[in-house]
C-alpha positions as CSV (number, residue, x, y, z in Angstrom):
1,M,0.0,0.0,0.0
2,F,2.7,2.5,1.0
3,R,4.8,1.6,-2.1
4,Y,1.8,2.2,-4.3
5,M,1.1,5.6,-2.7
6,F,4.8,6.7,-2.9
7,N,5.0,5.5,-6.5
8,K,1.9,7.6,-7.4
9,M,3.7,10.6,-5.9
10,L,6.7,9.9,-8.0
11,L,4.7,9.6,-11.1
12,T,3.1,13.0,-10.4
13,L,6.7,14.4,-10.0
14,K,7.7,12.9,-13.3
15,K,4.7,14.3,-15.1
16,R,4.9,17.7,-13.5
17,Y,8.6,18.3,-14.2
18,D,9.4,15.8,-16.9
19,Y,12.0,14.4,-14.5
20,D,13.5,10.9,-14.5
21,I,12.3,9.3,-11.3
22,R,13.8,5.8,-11.9
23,Y,16.4,6.1,-9.2
24,Q,13.7,6.9,-6.6
25,Q,11.6,4.0,-7.9
26,D,14.6,1.7,-7.5
27,I,15.0,2.7,-3.9
28,L,11.3,2.3,-3.3
29,K,11.2,-1.1,-4.9
30,A,14.3,-2.4,-3.1
31,D,13.8,-1.1,0.4
32,L,10.7,0.7,1.7
33,G,12.5,1.6,4.9
34,A,15.3,3.3,3.0
35,Y,12.7,5.1,0.9
36,S,10.9,6.3,4.0
37,K,14.2,7.8,5.2
38,F,14.7,9.5,1.9
39,M,11.2,11.0,2.2
40,G,12.2,12.4,5.6
41,F,15.3,13.9,4.1
42,Q,13.2,15.6,1.5
43,M,11.4,17.4,4.3
44,M,14.8,19.0,5.2
45,A,15.5,19.9,1.5
46,S,12.1,21.6,1.2
47,H,12.5,23.8,4.2
48,S,12.1,27.4,3.2
49,G,12.2,29.2,6.6
50,N,11.8,32.9,6.6
51,L,13.9,33.6,3.5
52,P,12.7,35.5,0.4
53,T,12.0,33.0,-2.5
54,E,14.7,34.4,-4.8
55,V,17.3,34.2,-2.0
56,L,16.4,30.6,-1.2
57,Y,16.6,29.6,-4.8
58,A,19.9,31.4,-5.3
59,A,21.4,29.0,-2.7
60,R,19.5,25.9,-4.1
61,I,20.6,26.6,-7.7
62,R,24.2,27.4,-6.9
63,A,24.4,24.3,-4.6
64,I,23.0,21.9,-7.2
65,I,25.2,23.3,-9.9
66,W,28.2,22.5,-7.7
67,D,27.6,18.8,-8.2
68,D,25.3,18.5,-11.2
69,C,25.1,20.0,-14.7
70,G,22.0,18.2,-15.9
71,P,18.6,17.0,-14.9
72,C,18.8,17.8,-11.2
73,T,19.8,21.4,-12.0
74,Q,16.9,21.6,-14.5
75,L,14.5,20.3,-11.9
76,V,15.5,23.0,-9.4
77,V,15.4,25.7,-12.1
78,D,11.8,24.6,-13.0
79,M,10.9,24.7,-9.3
80,A,12.3,28.2,-9.0
81,L,10.3,29.4,-12.0
82,E,7.2,27.7,-10.6
83,A,7.8,29.6,-7.3
84,K,7.6,32.8,-9.3
85,V,11.4,33.7,-9.4
86,K,11.7,35.8,-12.5
87,P,13.3,34.1,-15.4
88,D,15.9,36.9,-15.8
89,M,16.9,36.3,-12.2
90,V,17.1,32.6,-12.6
91,R,19.4,33.1,-15.7
92,A,21.6,35.5,-13.7
93,I,21.9,33.0,-10.8
94,I,22.9,30.2,-13.3
95,D,25.3,32.4,-15.1
96,R,26.8,33.9,-11.9
97,D,25.9,37.3,-13.1
98,F,26.1,39.1,-9.8
99,S,25.5,42.5,-11.3
100,N,22.0,41.6,-12.5
101,V,20.6,40.3,-9.2
102,P,19.8,42.2,-6.0
103,D,22.6,42.5,-3.5
104,N,21.1,40.0,-1.1
105,V,20.8,37.4,-3.9
106,A,24.4,38.0,-5.0
107,M,25.6,37.7,-1.4
108,V,23.8,34.3,-1.0
109,M,25.2,33.1,-4.3
110,Q,28.7,33.9,-3.2
111,F,28.1,32.6,0.3
112,T,26.9,29.3,-1.2
113,E,30.0,28.9,-3.3
114,F,32.4,29.8,-0.5
115,V,30.7,27.3,1.8
116,L,31.0,24.6,-0.8
117,A,34.6,25.4,-1.4
118,H,35.4,25.6,2.3
119,N,36.6,29.1,1.7
120,P,37.0,31.1,4.9
121,E,35.6,34.2,3.2
122,A,32.2,32.7,4.0
123,D,32.6,33.9,7.6
124,D,32.2,37.6,6.7
125,L,29.1,36.8,4.6
126,R,27.6,34.6,7.4
127,D,27.6,37.7,9.7
128,R,25.7,39.7,7.0
129,I,23.2,36.8,6.6
130,L,22.7,36.7,10.4
131,A,22.1,40.4,10.4
132,L,19.5,40.1,7.6
133,W,17.6,36.9,8.5
134,G,18.9,35.7,11.8
135,Q,19.8,32.2,12.9
136,R,16.6,30.8,11.3
137,G,17.7,32.2,7.9
138,L,21.2,30.9,8.3
139,I,19.8,27.4,9.2
140,T,17.6,27.5,6.1
141,L,20.5,28.4,3.9
142,G,22.6,25.6,5.5
143,F,19.8,23.1,4.8
144,A,19.5,24.3,1.2
145,I,23.2,24.2,0.5
146,S,23.8,20.8,2.1
147,S,20.7,19.0,1.0
148,Y,20.6,20.0,-2.6
149,R,24.0,18.3,-3.1
150,V,22.6,14.9,-2.0
151,Y,20.4,14.4,-5.0
152,P,23.2,14.3,-7.6
153,A,25.4,12.2,-5.3
154,L,22.6,9.7,-4.8
155,K,21.8,9.5,-8.5
156,Y,25.4,9.0,-9.5
157,S,25.9,6.4,-6.7
158,L,22.9,4.4,-8.1
159,G,24.1,4.6,-11.7
160,Y,21.7,7.3,-12.9
161,G,24.2,10.2,-13.3
162,T,24.0,11.7,-16.7
163,A,26.3,13.8,-18.9
164,C,26.1,17.6,-18.7
165,S,23.3,19.2,-20.6
166,K,22.0,22.7,-21.2
167,V,19.5,24.1,-18.7
168,Q,16.4,25.7,-20.2
169,V,15.0,28.9,-18.7
170,N,12.0,29.6,-20.8
171,D,13.5,30.2,-24.2
172,A,17.2,30.4,-23.1
173,S,19.6,27.5,-23.1
174,L,22.4,27.9,-20.5
175,A,25.4,25.9,-19.6
176,P,25.7,25.8,-15.8
177,G,29.1,25.7,-14.3
178,R,31.1,26.6,-11.2
179,G,32.8,29.9,-11.1
180,P,36.5,30.1,-11.2
181,D,36.8,32.2,-8.1
182,A,34.7,29.8,-6.0
183,V,37.7,27.8,-5.0
184,I,40.2,30.6,-4.4
185,G,41.3,30.2,-0.8
186,A,39.5,26.9,-0.4
187,Q,40.6,24.9,2.5
188,H,40.2,21.2,1.8
189,G,40.0,19.0,4.9
């Protein structure tokens, strides 16, 4: 019964976003307990806290691009557009076009990249984030940055990773990529 209900939810996701759900169906088929834990994880990934939508999606998009350049990124872009983030802003976030987004969005884009690169410059931006949105906002960004990286890692682990592809934002095709300055000063540990 639970497998049937979960599979119906997956089929709705597939239809809504034209997204390959096979890796989730494989988990569901093989281990209902593992799939239930995955569903719990998705609650963390969907947390939006008190952040403006465009700020939240700036972190989600930049985090997913760090580990994916294909279908997972497209899914998050589609979700951002569905959440009413303007297409021009989504394109700017993908392209790392800091001059064409509001300052708070640019700050979160940079913060996300610094966090992922373990760059100590994230510390200064963290203080600004705390001043704007408090601890709740910082936690929300932490959830977005960390959880959106799980999907590509899980897909690649299960053999569903795909080659890079262009991301569609309405009529524009974009090639997502990490920025060259994201790793400057990175501390690997």
